[in-house]
C-alpha positions as CSV (number, residue, x, y, z in Angstrom):
1,M,142.0,-52.3,152.7
2,K,144.0,-49.2,152.4
3,T,142.0,-48.1,149.2
4,I,138.6,-48.5,151.1
5,T,139.9,-46.5,154.0
6,S,141.0,-43.6,151.7
7,T,137.6,-43.6,149.9
8,L,135.7,-43.5,153.1
9,K,137.7,-40.4,154.3
10,K,136.9,-38.6,151.1
11,Y,133.1,-39.1,151.3
12,V,133.2,-38.3,155.0
13,T,135.1,-35.0,154.3
14,L,132.5,-34.1,151.5
15,L,129.6,-34.7,153.8
16,L,131.1,-32.7,156.6
17,G,131.6,-29.9,154.0
18,L,127.9,-30.1,152.9
19,V,126.6,-30.1,156.5
20,G,128.6,-26.9,157.3
21,L,127.5,-25.2,154.2
22,A,123.9,-25.8,155.1
23,A,124.6,-24.6,158.5
24,V,126.1,-21.2,157.3
25,I,122.9,-20.7,154.9
26,I,120.5,-21.5,157.7
27,W,122.3,-19.1,160.1
28,S,122.7,-16.4,157.6
29,G,119.0,-16.5,156.4
30,G,117.9,-15.9,160.0
31,F,116.1,-19.3,160.3
32,L,117.6,-20.0,163.8
33,G,116.2,-16.7,165.3
34,S,113.0,-14.8,165.6
35,K,112.1,-12.8,162.5
36,V,111.0,-9.2,162.6
37,P,107.9,-8.4,160.8
38,P,108.2,-6.0,157.7
39,G,107.3,-2.3,158.2
40,K,108.3,1.3,157.7
41,L,111.0,2.9,160.0
42,P,110.1,6.3,161.1
43,L,112.1,9.1,159.2
44,E,111.7,12.8,160.1
45,P,112.3,15.0,157.2
46,G,114.6,18.2,157.5
47,L,116.5,19.4,160.5
48,P,115.6,20.1,164.0
49,L,114.2,23.5,164.7
50,P,116.8,25.4,167.0
51,T,115.5,27.1,170.0
52,D,116.9,30.5,168.9
53,A,116.0,30.4,165.4
54,K,114.4,33.6,163.9
55,T,111.2,32.9,162.0
56,Y,109.2,35.1,159.6
57,D,105.5,34.6,158.9
58,V,104.6,34.8,155.2
59,Q,101.6,37.2,154.4
60,A,100.2,38.3,151.2
61,E,100.2,42.0,150.6
62,T,98.5,44.3,148.0
63,I,101.1,46.6,146.0
64,P,100.9,48.8,142.9
65,T,102.1,47.0,139.9
66,R,104.8,48.7,137.9
67,I,105.8,47.7,134.4
68,D,109.2,48.8,133.0
69,V,109.3,49.8,129.3
70,V,112.8,50.1,127.8
71,G,113.7,53.4,126.2
72,T,116.7,55.5,124.9
73,T,117.7,59.0,125.9
74,T,118.1,61.9,123.5
75,S,118.3,65.6,123.7
76,E,115.3,67.9,123.4
77,K,117.5,70.2,121.6
78,K,119.8,68.7,118.9
79,I,121.0,70.7,115.9
80,N,122.6,69.1,112.8
81,L,124.7,71.7,111.3
82,S,124.8,71.3,107.4
83,A,126.5,73.1,104.6
84,R,124.3,75.4,102.6
85,I,126.6,76.1,99.8
86,P,128.8,73.7,97.8
87,A,132.5,74.4,98.9
88,Y,135.6,72.7,100.2
89,V,136.1,72.6,103.9
90,R,138.9,74.9,105.0
91,E,139.1,74.3,108.7
92,V,137.1,72.6,111.5
93,F,137.4,74.0,115.1
94,A,135.4,71.4,117.1
95,S,135.3,67.6,117.6
96,A,132.9,65.3,119.2
97,G,132.9,65.8,123.0
98,D,133.9,69.6,122.5
99,R,131.7,72.3,124.3
100,V,130.7,75.1,121.9
101,K,129.0,78.5,122.5
102,Q,126.0,80.0,120.7
103,G,127.3,81.9,117.7
104,Q,130.8,80.1,117.8
105,V,132.4,79.4,114.5
106,V,132.8,75.7,114.2
107,V,133.5,75.1,110.4
108,T,134.8,77.4,107.7
109,L,134.3,76.8,104.1
110,D,136.5,77.9,101.1
111,D,134.7,81.3,100.1
112,R,137.0,82.4,97.3
113,D,134.5,81.7,94.6
114,I,131.8,83.7,96.3
115,R,134.3,86.6,97.0
116,Q,134.9,86.7,93.2
117,Q,131.1,86.7,92.5
118,L,130.8,89.5,95.0
119,A,133.5,91.7,93.3
120,G,131.7,91.2,89.9
121,A,128.5,92.0,91.5
122,E,129.7,95.1,93.1
123,A,131.2,96.4,89.9
124,Q,127.8,95.8,88.2
125,L,126.4,97.8,91.0
126,N,128.7,100.7,90.6
127,Q,127.9,100.8,86.9
128,A,124.1,100.6,87.4
129,Q,124.3,103.3,90.1
130,T,126.2,105.5,87.6
131,E,123.7,105.0,84.9
132,Y,120.8,105.5,87.3
133,S,122.4,108.9,88.4
134,R,123.0,109.9,84.8
135,A,119.3,109.0,83.8
136,K,118.2,111.3,86.8
137,T,120.3,114.1,85.6
138,L,119.0,113.9,82.2
139,M,115.6,113.6,83.3
140,E,116.0,116.8,85.2
141,K,117.0,118.5,82.0
142,Q,114.3,117.0,80.1
143,A,116.9,115.2,77.9
144,T,115.6,111.6,78.3
145,T,112.2,109.7,78.7
146,Q,110.5,108.4,82.0
147,Q,110.9,104.9,80.4
148,A,114.8,105.2,80.3
149,L,114.8,106.5,84.0
150,T,112.6,103.6,85.0
151,A,114.9,101.0,83.2
152,A,118.0,102.6,84.9
153,E,116.5,102.5,88.3
154,S,115.4,98.9,87.8
155,M,118.8,97.9,86.7
156,Y,120.3,99.7,89.8
157,N,117.9,98.0,92.3
158,A,118.5,94.5,90.7
159,A,122.3,95.0,90.9
160,Q,121.9,96.0,94.5
161,A,119.9,92.9,95.4
162,Q,122.5,90.8,93.6
163,V,125.3,92.2,95.9
164,E,123.1,91.6,99.1
165,Q,122.3,88.0,98.0
166,I,125.9,87.2,97.5
167,K,126.9,88.8,100.7
168,V,124.5,86.5,102.4
169,M,125.8,83.5,100.8
170,L,129.2,84.5,102.0
171,T,128.2,84.2,105.6
172,Y,127.2,80.6,104.8
173,A,131.0,80.0,104.5
174,Q,131.3,80.3,108.3
175,V,129.2,77.6,110.1
176,E,128.1,78.8,113.7
177,S,126.7,76.8,116.6
178,P,123.0,78.0,117.2
179,I,123.0,76.8,120.7
180,D,125.2,76.3,123.7
181,G,125.9,72.7,123.7
182,I,128.3,69.6,123.1
183,V,129.4,68.3,119.8
184,T,128.2,64.8,119.6
185,E,129.2,63.9,115.8
186,R,131.9,65.2,113.3
187,R,131.2,64.0,109.8
188,I,133.7,66.3,107.9
189,E,137.3,67.1,107.8
190,A,139.4,69.9,106.3
191,G,139.7,69.3,102.5
192,D,136.4,67.4,102.1
193,L,133.9,68.7,99.7
194,A,130.7,69.9,101.4
195,N,127.6,70.0,99.3
196,P,124.4,71.6,100.4
197,G,122.6,69.3,103.0
198,T,125.9,67.7,103.9
199,L,126.1,66.9,107.8
200,L,128.9,68.7,109.2
201,L,128.5,68.5,112.9
202,A,125.7,67.7,115.4
203,V,125.4,69.8,118.6
204,Y,122.9,69.0,121.5
205,D,122.0,70.8,124.6
206,P,123.0,68.4,127.6
207,T,120.8,70.3,130.1
208,R,117.4,69.4,128.3
209,M,117.3,65.6,128.1
210,R,114.3,63.1,127.5
211,L,113.6,59.4,127.4
212,E,111.8,58.1,124.5
213,A,110.2,54.7,125.1
214,P,107.9,52.7,122.8
215,V,105.0,52.0,125.2
216,P,102.4,49.0,124.4
217,V,99.0,50.4,123.5
218,R,97.4,48.6,126.4
219,L,99.5,50.8,128.8
220,V,99.3,54.2,126.9
221,D,96.1,55.0,128.7
222,R,97.8,55.0,132.0
223,L,99.9,57.9,130.8
224,A,99.0,61.5,130.0
225,V,100.8,64.7,128.8
226,G,102.1,66.4,132.1
227,Q,102.0,63.3,134.3
228,A,104.9,62.7,136.6
229,V,106.7,59.5,136.1
230,E,109.9,57.6,137.2
231,V,112.7,56.8,134.9
232,A,115.7,54.6,135.8
233,L,118.9,55.0,133.6
234,E,121.8,52.8,133.2
235,R,124.3,55.7,133.1
236,P,124.4,57.3,135.5
237,A,122.8,54.4,137.4
238,H,120.1,55.9,139.4
239,S,116.5,57.1,138.9
240,F,115.2,60.4,137.6
241,A,111.8,62.2,138.1
242,G,110.2,62.9,134.9
243,T,107.3,64.4,133.1
244,V,105.4,63.1,130.0
245,S,105.8,65.9,127.5
246,E,104.4,64.0,124.3
247,I,102.7,60.9,123.4
248,V,102.9,60.3,119.6
249,S,99.4,59.4,118.3
250,E,100.7,57.1,115.5
251,V,100.7,53.5,116.4
252,D,103.6,51.4,115.2
253,A,102.1,48.5,113.2
254,A,105.1,46.3,113.6
255,S,105.2,46.4,117.5
256,R,101.8,47.8,118.5
257,T,103.4,50.5,120.6
258,Q,103.2,54.4,120.8
259,L,106.3,56.6,121.3
260,V,106.1,58.4,124.5
261,K,108.6,61.2,125.4
262,V,109.5,62.0,128.9
263,H,111.4,65.1,130.0
264,L,114.0,64.4,132.5
265,E,114.0,66.7,135.6
266,D,117.3,67.9,137.3
267,V,119.6,66.7,134.8
268,Q,123.3,67.7,135.6
269,E,124.8,67.3,132.1
270,D,125.7,63.8,133.1
271,V,123.2,61.9,130.9
272,L,124.5,61.1,127.3
273,P,122.3,60.7,124.3
274,G,121.6,56.9,123.5
275,T,121.8,55.8,127.1
276,F,119.5,52.8,128.1
277,G,116.7,53.6,130.4
278,R,113.4,52.2,131.7
279,L,110.1,54.0,132.0
280,W,108.1,52.6,135.0
281,V,104.3,52.6,134.2
282,D,101.7,51.8,136.9
283,A,99.6,48.9,135.9
284,G,97.3,48.7,138.8
285,P,97.4,46.8,142.2
286,R,98.1,43.1,142.6
287,D,98.5,40.7,145.5
288,V,102.0,39.4,146.0
289,I,104.1,37.7,148.5
290,R,107.4,39.2,149.6
291,V,109.9,37.7,152.2
292,P,113.2,39.2,153.4
293,A,115.9,38.6,150.9
294,A,118.2,37.2,153.6
295,A,115.6,34.3,154.0
296,V,116.4,33.0,150.3
297,A,119.4,30.9,149.7
298,H,120.7,30.0,146.3
299,I,122.5,26.8,144.8
300,G,123.4,27.4,141.3
301,Q,120.3,28.4,139.5
302,L,117.9,27.2,142.2
303,S,116.5,29.4,144.9
304,F,115.0,27.8,148.2
305,V,113.8,28.9,151.7
306,Q,113.7,26.6,154.8
307,A,110.1,26.4,156.0
308,V,109.1,25.4,159.4
309,R,106.9,22.5,159.9
310,D,106.2,21.5,163.6
311,D,109.5,21.4,165.1
312,R,111.4,20.6,162.0
313,V,113.0,22.8,159.2
314,V,112.6,21.5,155.6
315,R,114.0,22.9,152.5
316,R,111.3,24.5,150.0
317,L,112.3,25.3,146.3
318,V,110.9,28.9,145.3
319,K,110.7,31.0,142.3
320,T,111.8,34.6,143.0
321,G,110.7,37.9,141.3
322,T,111.6,41.5,141.6
323,P,113.6,42.7,144.5
324,H,112.5,45.7,146.5
325,N,114.8,47.3,149.2
326,D,115.6,44.3,151.4
327,H,112.8,42.1,150.5
328,I,112.0,39.9,147.3
329,E,108.9,38.7,145.6
330,I,108.1,35.1,145.6
331,L,106.3,34.1,142.5
332,S,105.8,30.4,143.5
333,G,106.6,27.9,146.3
334,L,105.1,29.8,149.3
335,S,101.6,30.6,150.4
336,A,100.2,33.1,153.1
337,G,100.4,31.5,156.5
338,D,103.8,29.8,156.0
339,R,106.7,30.1,158.4
340,I,110.3,30.3,157.2
341,L,113.6,30.9,158.8
342,T,115.5,34.0,158.3
343,P,118.4,33.5,157.7
344,P,118.4,29.8,156.7
345,L,120.3,27.2,158.7
346,Q,123.6,25.9,157.3
347,E,123.1,22.5,156.0
348,D,125.7,19.7,155.9
């Protein structure tokens, strides 16, 4: 009897558990209440538009297009001082960066060999002069021939020319600066052997500078000799007024460009040769969209604005272009007639 009662209790407990589980499933499944039909909940994008928010109406405008062409500065007057005689360098009086005056001696060469040649030539000149004087005296006494007198005169003239030539060579031992300028290169030291054509020093005039830029052939027709242009340099970092001084007629076959030389106005000796610069070339008008730079926000490499749609503010990605004063060009992402916030709202 006791065994039967225990078995009944087990079955009753199992049955009650199943009933409870079924009740939980029915309740959690929502079968005991009314069902909500499926649908979409209304979701408004963006942020509410504040009542005091400042907006900007996007408009298209026509501006002149300018294309920058990269160039390099150089002096319009740069002199490479070279040796004209083979000799050892005795002394160098200038280094790179030094200012020199026109006629200032910057390098002296060993001239002992030339002086020895001059001494020998002067001795021959004295002898030739003596022979020429003697021949003239004999000719006056009818004691020699005209042929002998002519030969003595020729020997005297040749000896005199030889002396003058060596004296000129002697001046080559002192290398002078032909202009007022700044030494930009020093390629020689005392004791070095200078052969004819060997570069000793380079001097440039810092008051006459120009920008040399390889301009694409398609833009060359927009430039003319004497035309006023604008040049922006990296150092000093500001713009200069310039005048096109030369357009090289030869086209570079590799780059399809022509070299344009632009004289820089009002240079205050602060432009160094080899400075990076840009030549701005007008390429005709075009329609652009520009907005205040303060209206554009950045997250990493992405740029965006906050556009106004009805009474909401939504983020819109844009692609920016060239800045101009306090505005920036928008290449894509906005159209004329759009309204944006300036400055954007802070997003959480």
